[in-house]
py3Dmol code that shows the C-alpha trace and the ligand (Angstrom):
import py3Dmol

protein = """\
ATOM      1  CA  UNK A   1     331.148 -47.860 170.939  1.00  0.00           C
ATOM      2  CA  UNK A   2     333.142 -47.102 167.835  1.00  0.00           C
ATOM      3  CA  UNK A   3     336.871 -47.452 168.183  1.00  0.00           C
ATOM      4  CA  UNK A   4     338.527 -44.295 166.880  1.00  0.00           C
ATOM      5  CA  UNK A   5     342.073 -44.211 165.532  1.00  0.00           C
ATOM      6  CA  UNK A   6     343.724 -40.940 164.586  1.00  0.00           C
ATOM      7  CA  UNK A   7     346.853 -40.598 162.414  1.00  0.00           C
ATOM      8  CA  UNK A   8     349.006 -37.599 161.560  1.00  0.00           C
ATOM      9  CA  UNK A   9     348.516 -38.011 157.798  1.00  0.00           C
ATOM     10  CA  UNK A  10     346.403 -40.017 155.330  1.00  0.00           C
ATOM     11  CA  UNK A  11     349.635 -41.785 154.286  1.00  0.00           C
ATOM     12  CA  UNK A  12     350.326 -42.939 157.855  1.00  0.00           C
ATOM     13  CA  UNK A  13     346.760 -44.200 158.157  1.00  0.00           C
ATOM     14  CA  UNK A  14     347.021 -46.108 154.875  1.00  0.00           C
ATOM     15  CA  UNK A  15     350.341 -47.637 155.886  1.00  0.00           C
ATOM     16  CA  UNK A  16     349.050 -49.012 159.191  1.00  0.00           C
ATOM     17  CA  UNK A  17     345.726 -50.215 157.809  1.00  0.00           C
ATOM     18  CA  UNK A  18     347.316 -51.958 154.810  1.00  0.00           C
ATOM     19  CA  UNK A  19     349.769 -53.750 157.113  1.00  0.00           C
ATOM     20  CA  UNK A  20     346.908 -54.761 159.339  1.00  0.00           C
ATOM     21  CA  UNK A  21     344.826 -56.108 156.435  1.00  0.00           C
ATOM     22  CA  UNK A  22     347.838 -57.995 155.061  1.00  0.00           C
ATOM     23  CA  UNK A  23     348.319 -59.689 158.447  1.00  0.00           C
ATOM     24  CA  UNK A  24     344.598 -60.494 158.625  1.00  0.00           C
ATOM     25  CA  UNK A  25     344.915 -62.157 155.204  1.00  0.00           C
ATOM     26  CA  UNK A  26     347.751 -64.292 156.519  1.00  0.00           C
ATOM     27  CA  UNK A  27     345.565 -65.586 159.350  1.00  0.00           C
ATOM     28  CA  UNK A  28     342.357 -65.724 157.247  1.00  0.00           C
ATOM     29  CA  UNK A  29     343.383 -66.201 153.592  1.00  0.00           C
ATOM     30  CA  UNK A  30     339.749 -66.618 152.485  1.00  0.00           C
ATOM     31  CA  UNK A  31     338.794 -63.205 153.876  1.00  0.00           C
ATOM     32  CA  UNK A  32     335.684 -61.557 152.398  1.00  0.00           C
ATOM     33  CA  UNK A  33     336.431 -57.869 151.965  1.00  0.00           C
ATOM     34  CA  UNK A  34     333.918 -55.127 151.263  1.00  0.00           C
ATOM     35  CA  UNK A  35     335.539 -52.322 149.281  1.00  0.00           C
ATOM     36  CA  UNK A  36     334.812 -48.658 148.618  1.00  0.00           C
ATOM     37  CA  UNK A  37     335.692 -46.204 145.880  1.00  0.00           C
ATOM     38  CA  UNK A  38     336.379 -42.465 146.211  1.00  0.00           C
ATOM     39  CA  UNK A  39     339.585 -40.547 146.840  1.00  0.00           C
ATOM     40  CA  UNK A  40     339.940 -41.605 150.477  1.00  0.00           C
ATOM     41  CA  UNK A  41     340.867 -45.288 150.029  1.00  0.00           C
ATOM     42  CA  UNK A  42     343.350 -44.640 147.187  1.00  0.00           C
ATOM     43  CA  UNK A  43     346.409 -44.446 149.510  1.00  0.00           C
ATOM     44  CA  UNK A  44     345.260 -47.676 151.176  1.00  0.00           C
ATOM     45  CA  UNK A  45     344.997 -49.430 147.809  1.00  0.00           C
ATOM     46  CA  UNK A  46     348.423 -48.115 146.840  1.00  0.00           C
ATOM     47  CA  UNK A  47     349.896 -49.543 150.057  1.00  0.00           C
ATOM     48  CA  UNK A  48     348.165 -52.901 149.551  1.00  0.00           C
ATOM     49  CA  UNK A  49     349.603 -53.065 146.015  1.00  0.00           C
ATOM     50  CA  UNK A  50     353.051 -52.243 147.412  1.00  0.00           C
ATOM     51  CA  UNK A  51     352.782 -54.949 150.083  1.00  0.00           C
ATOM     52  CA  UNK A  52     351.648 -57.436 147.448  1.00  0.00           C
ATOM     53  CA  UNK A  53     354.607 -56.569 145.211  1.00  0.00           C
ATOM     54  CA  UNK A  54     356.877 -57.104 148.221  1.00  0.00           C
ATOM     55  CA  UNK A  55     355.367 -60.563 148.769  1.00  0.00           C
ATOM     56  CA  UNK A  56     353.672 -59.479 151.978  1.00  0.00           C
ATOM     57  CA  UNK A  57     349.985 -59.501 150.961  1.00  0.00           C
ATOM     58  CA  UNK A  58     348.401 -62.519 149.318  1.00  0.00           C
ATOM     59  CA  UNK A  59     344.862 -62.129 147.962  1.00  0.00           C
ATOM     60  CA  UNK A  60     344.758 -65.455 146.097  1.00  0.00           C
ATOM     61  CA  UNK A  61     341.966 -66.870 148.270  1.00  0.00           C
ATOM     62  CA  UNK A  62     340.249 -63.605 149.198  1.00  0.00           C
ATOM     63  CA  UNK A  63     336.859 -62.446 147.924  1.00  0.00           C
ATOM     64  CA  UNK A  64     335.740 -58.858 147.397  1.00  0.00           C
ATOM     65  CA  UNK A  65     332.418 -57.073 147.096  1.00  0.00           C
ATOM     66  CA  UNK A  66     332.305 -53.417 146.155  1.00  0.00           C
ATOM     67  CA  UNK A  67     329.678 -51.175 147.658  1.00  0.00           C
ATOM     68  CA  UNK A  68     328.220 -49.485 144.631  1.00  0.00           C
ATOM     69  CA  UNK A  69     328.203 -48.694 140.925  1.00  0.00           C
ATOM     70  CA  UNK A  70     326.662 -46.072 138.635  1.00  0.00           C
ATOM     71  CA  UNK A  71     323.508 -47.118 136.847  1.00  0.00           C
ATOM     72  CA  UNK A  72     323.891 -47.121 133.064  1.00  0.00           C
ATOM     73  CA  UNK A  73     327.670 -47.463 133.256  1.00  0.00           C
ATOM     74  CA  UNK A  74     329.047 -50.868 132.249  1.00  0.00           C
ATOM     75  CA  UNK A  75     332.076 -52.557 133.802  1.00  0.00           C
ATOM     76  CA  UNK A  76     334.196 -51.866 130.703  1.00  0.00           C
ATOM     77  CA  UNK A  77     333.452 -48.143 130.802  1.00  0.00           C
ATOM     78  CA  UNK A  78     336.540 -46.305 132.078  1.00  0.00           C
ATOM     79  CA  UNK A  79     334.265 -44.096 134.205  1.00  0.00           C
ATOM     80  CA  UNK A  80     332.779 -47.042 136.111  1.00  0.00           C
ATOM     81  CA  UNK A  81     333.696 -47.815 139.705  1.00  0.00           C
ATOM     82  CA  UNK A  82     334.711 -51.251 138.405  1.00  0.00           C
ATOM     83  CA  UNK A  83     337.342 -49.551 136.215  1.00  0.00           C
ATOM     84  CA  UNK A  84     338.396 -47.375 139.153  1.00  0.00           C
ATOM     85  CA  UNK A  85     339.057 -50.497 141.239  1.00  0.00           C
ATOM     86  CA  UNK A  86     340.954 -52.143 138.397  1.00  0.00           C
ATOM     87  CA  UNK A  87     343.176 -49.088 138.085  1.00  0.00           C
ATOM     88  CA  UNK A  88     343.818 -48.539 141.782  1.00  0.00           C
ATOM     89  CA  UNK A  89     343.821 -52.065 143.202  1.00  0.00           C
ATOM     90  CA  UNK A  90     342.711 -55.104 141.237  1.00  0.00           C
ATOM     91  CA  UNK A  91     345.270 -54.572 138.470  1.00  0.00           C
ATOM     92  CA  UNK A  92     348.096 -54.719 141.021  1.00  0.00           C
ATOM     93  CA  UNK A  93     347.210 -57.688 143.226  1.00  0.00           C
ATOM     94  CA  UNK A  94     346.463 -61.397 142.817  1.00  0.00           C
ATOM     95  CA  UNK A  95     342.713 -61.580 143.412  1.00  0.00           C
ATOM     96  CA  UNK A  96     341.056 -64.393 141.450  1.00  0.00           C
ATOM     97  CA  UNK A  97     338.753 -62.622 138.919  1.00  0.00           C
ATOM     98  CA  UNK A  98     335.882 -64.954 139.826  1.00  0.00           C
ATOM     99  CA  UNK A  99     336.056 -63.788 143.417  1.00  0.00           C
ATOM    100  CA  UNK A 100     335.791 -60.089 142.507  1.00  0.00           C
ATOM    101  CA  UNK A 101     332.142 -59.105 142.879  1.00  0.00           C
ATOM    102  CA  UNK A 102     330.582 -55.965 141.513  1.00  0.00           C
ATOM    103  CA  UNK A 103     327.102 -54.621 140.933  1.00  0.00           C
ATOM    104  CA  UNK A 104     326.451 -54.547 137.191  1.00  0.00           C
ATOM    105  CA  UNK A 105     325.536 -50.970 136.302  1.00  0.00           C
ATOM    106  CA  UNK A 106     324.638 -51.966 132.750  1.00  0.00           C
ATOM    107  CA  UNK A 107     321.194 -53.278 133.701  1.00  0.00           C
ATOM    108  CA  UNK A 108     318.021 -51.579 132.494  1.00  0.00           C
ATOM    109  CA  UNK A 109     315.367 -50.000 134.649  1.00  0.00           C
ATOM    110  CA  UNK A 110     312.656 -51.964 136.408  1.00  0.00           C
ATOM    111  CA  UNK A 111     312.723 -55.686 137.008  1.00  0.00           C
ATOM    112  CA  UNK A 112     316.271 -56.110 135.695  1.00  0.00           C
ATOM    113  CA  UNK A 113     317.545 -53.701 138.357  1.00  0.00           C
ATOM    114  CA  UNK A 114     315.720 -55.596 141.069  1.00  0.00           C
ATOM    115  CA  UNK A 115     317.098 -58.910 139.816  1.00  0.00           C
ATOM    116  CA  UNK A 116     320.628 -57.513 139.834  1.00  0.00           C
ATOM    117  CA  UNK A 117     320.222 -56.249 143.416  1.00  0.00           C
ATOM    118  CA  UNK A 118     318.835 -59.615 144.555  1.00  0.00           C
ATOM    119  CA  UNK A 119     321.690 -61.429 142.801  1.00  0.00           C
ATOM    120  CA  UNK A 120     324.215 -59.318 144.725  1.00  0.00           C
ATOM    121  CA  UNK A 121     322.571 -59.951 148.080  1.00  0.00           C
ATOM    122  CA  UNK A 122     322.576 -63.702 147.390  1.00  0.00           C
ATOM    123  CA  UNK A 123     326.226 -63.646 146.307  1.00  0.00           C
ATOM    124  CA  UNK A 124     327.213 -61.932 149.568  1.00  0.00           C
ATOM    125  CA  UNK A 125     325.238 -64.510 151.519  1.00  0.00           C
ATOM    126  CA  UNK A 126     326.793 -67.409 149.599  1.00  0.00           C
ATOM    127  CA  UNK A 127     330.247 -66.035 150.378  1.00  0.00           C
ATOM    128  CA  UNK A 128     329.359 -66.256 154.072  1.00  0.00           C
ATOM    129  CA  UNK A 129     328.867 -62.497 154.537  1.00  0.00           C
ATOM    130  CA  UNK A 130     331.423 -59.710 154.570  1.00  0.00           C
ATOM    131  CA  UNK A 131     334.224 -60.064 157.120  1.00  0.00           C
ATOM    132  CA  UNK A 132     335.702 -56.571 156.859  1.00  0.00           C
ATOM    133  CA  UNK A 133     333.875 -53.720 155.158  1.00  0.00           C
ATOM    134  CA  UNK A 134     335.958 -50.691 154.191  1.00  0.00           C
ATOM    135  CA  UNK A 135     333.873 -47.515 153.962  1.00  0.00           C
ATOM    136  CA  UNK A 136     334.469 -43.954 152.884  1.00  0.00           C
ATOM    137  CA  UNK A 137     332.296 -41.083 154.036  1.00  0.00           C
ATOM    138  CA  UNK A 138     330.334 -38.922 151.617  1.00  0.00           C
ATOM    139  CA  UNK A 139     330.402 -35.168 152.292  1.00  0.00           C
ATOM    140  CA  UNK A 140     326.708 -35.345 153.111  1.00  0.00           C
ATOM    141  CA  UNK A 141     327.112 -38.361 155.414  1.00  0.00           C
ATOM    142  CA  UNK A 142     326.330 -41.045 152.853  1.00  0.00           C
ATOM    143  CA  UNK A 143     327.908 -44.480 152.987  1.00  0.00           C
ATOM    144  CA  UNK A 144     328.054 -46.486 149.783  1.00  0.00           C
ATOM    145  CA  UNK A 145     325.402 -44.537 147.906  1.00  0.00           C
ATOM    146  CA  UNK A 146     322.915 -44.529 150.776  1.00  0.00           C
ATOM    147  CA  UNK A 147     321.995 -40.869 150.545  1.00  0.00           C
ATOM    148  CA  UNK A 148     320.439 -38.804 153.361  1.00  0.00           C
ATOM    149  CA  UNK A 149     316.664 -39.228 153.201  1.00  0.00           C
ATOM    150  CA  UNK A 150     313.516 -39.465 155.309  1.00  0.00           C
ATOM    151  CA  UNK A 151     313.928 -43.240 155.262  1.00  0.00           C
ATOM    152  CA  UNK A 152     316.786 -45.543 154.319  1.00  0.00           C
ATOM    153  CA  UNK A 153     316.662 -48.770 152.327  1.00  0.00           C
ATOM    154  CA  UNK A 154     317.863 -51.956 154.013  1.00  0.00           C
ATOM    155  CA  UNK A 155     319.043 -54.034 151.069  1.00  0.00           C
ATOM    156  CA  UNK A 156     320.868 -53.504 147.798  1.00  0.00           C
ATOM    157  CA  UNK A 157     318.813 -51.108 145.691  1.00  0.00           C
ATOM    158  CA  UNK A 158     318.871 -48.360 143.067  1.00  0.00           C
ATOM    159  CA  UNK A 159     319.169 -44.847 144.394  1.00  0.00           C
ATOM    160  CA  UNK A 160     318.792 -41.315 143.035  1.00  0.00           C
ATOM    161  CA  UNK A 161     322.017 -39.410 143.631  1.00  0.00           C
ATOM    162  CA  UNK A 162     321.949 -36.022 145.355  1.00  0.00           C
ATOM    163  CA  UNK A 163     323.379 -33.045 143.429  1.00  0.00           C
ATOM    164  CA  UNK A 164     326.264 -32.803 145.957  1.00  0.00           C
ATOM    165  CA  UNK A 165     327.171 -36.449 145.345  1.00  0.00           C
ATOM    166  CA  UNK A 166     327.076 -35.965 141.575  1.00  0.00           C
ATOM    167  CA  UNK A 167     329.361 -32.953 141.965  1.00  0.00           C
ATOM    168  CA  UNK A 168     331.776 -34.974 144.125  1.00  0.00           C
ATOM    169  CA  UNK A 169     331.923 -37.688 141.467  1.00  0.00           C
ATOM    170  CA  UNK A 170     332.341 -35.301 138.513  1.00  0.00           C
ATOM    171  CA  UNK A 171     336.134 -35.891 138.238  1.00  0.00           C
ATOM    172  CA  UNK A 172     335.397 -39.426 136.997  1.00  0.00           C
ATOM    173  CA  UNK A 173     333.271 -37.895 134.230  1.00  0.00           C
ATOM    174  CA  UNK A 174     335.685 -35.296 132.868  1.00  0.00           C
ATOM    175  CA  UNK A 175     334.589 -32.804 135.550  1.00  0.00           C
ATOM    176  CA  UNK A 176     331.175 -32.543 133.894  1.00  0.00           C
ATOM    177  CA  UNK A 177     328.526 -32.796 136.605  1.00  0.00           C
ATOM    178  CA  UNK A 178     325.869 -33.192 133.922  1.00  0.00           C
ATOM    179  CA  UNK A 179     327.591 -36.351 132.696  1.00  0.00           C
ATOM    180  CA  UNK A 180     327.429 -38.051 136.127  1.00  0.00           C
ATOM    181  CA  UNK A 181     324.579 -40.572 136.142  1.00  0.00           C
ATOM    182  CA  UNK A 182     321.523 -39.570 138.157  1.00  0.00           C
ATOM    183  CA  UNK A 183     321.130 -43.051 139.580  1.00  0.00           C
ATOM    184  CA  UNK A 184     323.316 -45.744 141.041  1.00  0.00           C
ATOM    185  CA  UNK A 185     323.121 -49.185 142.599  1.00  0.00           C
ATOM    186  CA  UNK A 186     324.249 -49.534 146.186  1.00  0.00           C
ATOM    187  CA  UNK A 187     324.422 -52.030 148.999  1.00  0.00           C
ATOM    188  CA  UNK A 188     321.726 -51.069 151.488  1.00  0.00           C
ATOM    189  CA  UNK A 189     322.159 -50.064 155.115  1.00  0.00           C
ATOM    190  CA  UNK A 190     321.485 -53.570 156.412  1.00  0.00           C
ATOM    191  CA  UNK A 191     323.836 -55.091 153.838  1.00  0.00           C
ATOM    192  CA  UNK A 192     326.569 -52.817 155.206  1.00  0.00           C
ATOM    193  CA  UNK A 193     325.641 -53.222 158.871  1.00  0.00           C
ATOM    194  CA  UNK A 194     325.702 -57.022 158.554  1.00  0.00           C
ATOM    195  CA  UNK A 195     329.442 -56.948 157.890  1.00  0.00           C
ATOM    196  CA  UNK A 196     331.245 -58.563 160.812  1.00  0.00           C
ATOM    197  CA  UNK A 197     333.626 -55.652 161.094  1.00  0.00           C
ATOM    198  CA  UNK A 198     333.444 -52.160 159.598  1.00  0.00           C
ATOM    199  CA  UNK A 199     336.384 -49.830 159.019  1.00  0.00           C
ATOM    200  CA  UNK A 200     335.347 -46.318 157.987  1.00  0.00           C
ATOM    201  CA  UNK A 201     338.043 -44.015 156.631  1.00  0.00           C
ATOM    202  CA  UNK A 202     337.798 -40.245 156.587  1.00  0.00           C
ATOM    203  CA  UNK A 203     340.615 -37.835 155.840  1.00  0.00           C
ATOM    204  CA  UNK A 204     340.850 -34.095 155.302  1.00  0.00           C
ATOM    205  CA  UNK A 205     339.241 -31.097 156.946  1.00  0.00           C
ATOM    206  CA  UNK A 206     336.175 -31.187 154.698  1.00  0.00           C
ATOM    207  CA  UNK A 207     335.040 -34.345 156.512  1.00  0.00           C
ATOM    208  CA  UNK A 208     335.541 -33.019 160.069  1.00  0.00           C
ATOM    209  CA  UNK A 209     331.991 -31.745 160.622  1.00  0.00           C
ATOM    210  CA  UNK A 210     330.474 -34.901 159.181  1.00  0.00           C
ATOM    211  CA  UNK A 211     332.707 -37.105 161.361  1.00  0.00           C
ATOM    212  CA  UNK A 212     331.606 -35.179 164.435  1.00  0.00           C
ATOM    213  CA  UNK A 213     327.907 -35.574 163.578  1.00  0.00           C
ATOM    214  CA  UNK A 214     328.374 -39.239 162.678  1.00  0.00           C
ATOM    215  CA  UNK A 215     329.839 -40.043 166.101  1.00  0.00           C
ATOM    216  CA  UNK A 216     328.179 -37.573 168.453  1.00  0.00           C
ATOM    217  CA  UNK A 217     324.862 -36.772 166.823  1.00  0.00           C
ATOM    218  CA  UNK A 218     321.597 -38.709 166.861  1.00  0.00           C
ATOM    219  CA  UNK A 219     321.226 -41.820 164.738  1.00  0.00           C
ATOM    220  CA  UNK A 220     319.318 -40.337 161.838  1.00  0.00           C
ATOM    221  CA  UNK A 221     318.522 -41.220 158.206  1.00  0.00           C
ATOM    222  CA  UNK A 222     319.490 -37.589 157.527  1.00  0.00           C
ATOM    223  CA  UNK A 223     323.063 -38.751 158.156  1.00  0.00           C
ATOM    224  CA  UNK A 224     323.262 -42.400 157.064  1.00  0.00           C
ATOM    225  CA  UNK A 225     326.765 -42.856 158.534  1.00  0.00           C
ATOM    226  CA  UNK A 226     325.316 -42.216 162.013  1.00  0.00           C
ATOM    227  CA  UNK A 227     323.791 -45.732 161.828  1.00  0.00           C
ATOM    228  CA  UNK A 228     327.308 -47.070 162.313  1.00  0.00           C
ATOM    229  CA  UNK A 229     326.818 -46.175 165.985  1.00  0.00           C
ATOM    230  CA  UNK A 230     324.581 -49.272 166.140  1.00  0.00           C
ATOM    231  CA  UNK A 231     327.309 -51.688 165.006  1.00  0.00           C
ATOM    232  CA  UNK A 232     329.330 -53.674 167.542  1.00  0.00           C
ATOM    233  CA  UNK A 233     332.632 -53.761 165.672  1.00  0.00           C
ATOM    234  CA  UNK A 234     333.115 -50.474 163.937  1.00  0.00           C
ATOM    235  CA  UNK A 235     336.407 -48.663 163.679  1.00  0.00           C
ATOM    236  CA  UNK A 236     336.749 -45.078 162.524  1.00  0.00           C
ATOM    237  CA  UNK A 237     340.186 -44.369 161.052  1.00  0.00           C
ATOM    238  CA  UNK A 238     340.881 -40.643 160.703  1.00  0.00           C
ATOM    239  CA  UNK A 239     343.687 -38.265 159.985  1.00  0.00           C
ATOM    240  CA  UNK A 240     344.155 -35.233 162.274  1.00  0.00           C
ATOM    241  CA  UNK A 241     342.262 -32.941 159.922  1.00  0.00           C
ATOM    242  CA  UNK A 242     339.157 -35.133 159.835  1.00  0.00           C
ATOM    243  CA  UNK A 243     339.324 -35.595 163.626  1.00  0.00           C
ATOM    244  CA  UNK A 244     339.653 -31.851 164.299  1.00  0.00           C
ATOM    245  CA  UNK A 245     336.175 -31.441 165.825  1.00  0.00           C
ATOM    246  CA  UNK A 246     336.291 -34.467 168.096  1.00  0.00           C
ATOM    247  CA  UNK A 247     338.285 -32.957 170.965  1.00  0.00           C
ATOM    248  CA  UNK A 248     340.529 -35.126 173.133  1.00  0.00           C
ATOM    249  CA  UNK A 249     344.094 -36.095 172.233  1.00  0.00           C
TER     250      UNK A 249
END
"""
ligand_1 = """\
16
GLP
C 331.350 -41.814 146.561
C 331.193 -43.282 146.904
C 331.286 -43.527 148.383
C 332.490 -42.793 148.929
C 332.297 -41.315 148.768
C 333.401 -40.462 149.376
O 330.152 -41.108 146.503
N 329.972 -43.836 146.407
O 331.351 -44.915 148.631
O 332.685 -43.119 150.272
O 332.219 -41.058 147.390
O 334.351 -40.116 148.440
P 335.755 -39.492 148.780
O 336.533 -40.557 149.454
O 336.320 -39.125 147.443
O 335.504 -38.320 149.647
"""
view = py3Dmol.view(width=600, height=400)
view.addModel(protein, "pdb")
view.setStyle({"model": 0}, {"cartoon": {"style": "trace"}})
view.addModel(ligand_1, "xyz")
view.setStyle({"model": 1}, {"stick": {}})
view.zoomTo()
view.show()
């Protein structure tokens, strides 16, 4: 059963979760963190940066793996997820650069893509697996870039993005949907579900319906996030607006 935590505001959620992660780092300095992009985790990253500046969060021995990256977009490109992470988190904390792991979007189609995906899977394995995976929730129920489909892919792979996902990511590309890559690389469903602990964040009323289906609906590849129901240690951190359709307190 997923553990659900509901906060009055996204800021309150970020504050508590950042404090919690900072304490986890104190007990387990070599923590392996899975990280997500998108608007939702930005307040969390801001809080982690603040705690680091205050001497209360030390990432010097931690390792990170991000979930996904656009295909055809290199790490140096300001529109890449790698650049997003640099701007919102990595540039403000003391992670060792060699322990920051990212899918390289600058690979070319075919075998090179497959090699890059295999490399990422092996790197995660070598790090001993992901201890805590932070997830956002796509409007269509995707996690990472595992889009709704008839069947889902287990391991890190290239994926064709849905029009809704390209629209949601347009702000990174000067609000031009046409400029958003059609493909991306993403950890697969099994890669995500093998994390020892998963913390999914969802805030805002636009996520309420999706949160309800994720938790109460059938486990279906039409809503990839519903597979989280199969994980033993999953926590769903919500603000009131995202929790609006769940009922209860
Ligand atoms: C992108 C990312 C996802 C993220 C999702 C939600 O598509 N690939 O990992 O969870 O957006 O974004 P937001 O938090 O902006 O709603």
